[in-house]
N, C-alpha and C positions, 0 to 999 in steps of 0.2 A: 550517813547511815552506817552503822557497824557492818562490816562484811565478813568479819571473823567469828566463828562460832565461839571461840574462847572469849572474845570481847563481849559478845552478847551475854554469855553465860556469866561473866563477871558482873556485867551491868544488872542482870537479873538478881544475882545474889545480893548486891549492894542495895538494890530496890527493896528486897525482902527484909533486909536488916536496917533499912531507913538510914543508909549511910551514903546516899547519892548527893552529888553537887548538882547544881542547876543545869549544867553543861551535860553531865552524864544522864540526867532525867530527859533532857531534850533529845539526846541521841537514842536512848531506849524508846521513847515515844515515836521517833522517826522509824525505827525498826518495826515496832508494834503495828503501826498504822500503814506500813508499806505493803502488808500482804494479810489477807483475811485469816489465814491459818495462824499467823503470828499473833494476831489479836485474840483469836480463840484460845491459843496456847497460854497467853498471859491471863485471860480470864479464868482458866481452869487451874492455874497455879494457886495453892493456898499456902500462906505463911506457916500455918500449922505443919503441913508436909514437909516443907523445906527445912523448918527448924528441927524437925524430928530427924531428917536426914543429916542436918548440920551436927547434931549431937552425936549421931551414930557412925559417921563416916568422916574420912579426911577430905580436904578440899578438892583433891584431884577427882574422887569419887563423886562428889557433889557436882562438879562440872560435867562429868560424864552423864549423870542423870539428867541434868538439865539440857545438855546437848542432844539428848536422845529426842527431845521434842522441838528442837530449834531448826528453822529452815532459814538459810542464809542464801540470798541471790547475789550473784557476782555481776 
């Protein structure tokens, strides 16, 4: 399971862009189902919102916005 907020943010961005490998999808799924709040967070993300963010901001800002809703347990 990803323990780094940056890694989770990268996986979420790849998921929304349909750029994930099978291994990456498995890692994201593991994170999503490891905590109820993670699952709710993923349910509330919409591709439309992220695509709009992607067009308006640089990659670092996108990560910051995704990270704002991510909980990572160590």
